[in-house]
N, C-alpha and C positions, 0 to 999 in steps of 0.2 A: 552595347553592354553585354557581357558574357552571361550565359545562363548559370544559375547556381549549380555547383557540382552535384548536389543531392537535393533536387527540388522537393522530394517527398519527405525529407528528414524533418523530424519534429523533436522538440525538447519537452520533457515531462518534468513537472515540479512536484516534489514531495519530500518526505523526510524518512529517516531510518527509524521506523516504528511509529506507533500512535498511542501506546498505552503508558503514559507518563503522568502519575498523580500530580506532579508540579504544574502540569498544563491546565488543571481543572479551572482555576480562577481566571486565568488569562485567555484561555482558548475554549474550553468546553462549557464553562459556566454551569447552568442548571441541567445540562444533558446528563441522563443517567449513564453510569460507567458502562453498562452492558451495550449501549448504543454508540459508544465513542468511535468505533471503527466506521460505522455508517456516517456519523457526523463528519469525521475526517475525510472520508471518500467523497463527500459532497463538496469539499473545498479544495482538494488536491487531486492531481492527475494520477499519482503513483504512490505506493508505499513500499518500503523495503522491509522485508521480514527476515529475521535471522533464525533459520531452522536447518537442521540436517534432515535429509529425507524429504518426503512429500509434505505439501501444505495440509495441515489438519482440517477436517471438515468445519470445525468451529471458526476458523479464519475465513472461510468462504461463506458460511451461513450461520445465522443465530436463530434457533427455533424454527428452522426451515424457511426463514425469510432471507433472501439474498441481501448481503450487506454492501455489495458493490454494484454500481450501475453497469449496464451492459458495456463491454469493451474496456472496463477499467484495468489498469496495469498493476500487477503485483510483482515486484522484483525480489528474488530470493538471494539473500546474501549467503555466500558459500564460505565456510570456515577453512576449507582446505582444498587442495587439488583433487583429493579423493572424492569429496562431496561433489565437485564439479563434473566428475566422470559419470555420475549416476544417470 
């Protein structure tokens, strides 16, 4: 049997965003909205954020507490080729 073409390749599961009020009842439950990102990151490998420019500090930390576990993946959705060139 041939070796896989990319033995180190991994797939990450996540969604485009995490801050959706309609998810409260079915996903977040009693979790306070200020902790939704942390709650999400404990359950998914990656989150896509739609931003132009750099990730704001509030996405990475809340009150100086890291919201993501070490090694967590944040995918930045780019709105245009100009954004991708940054």
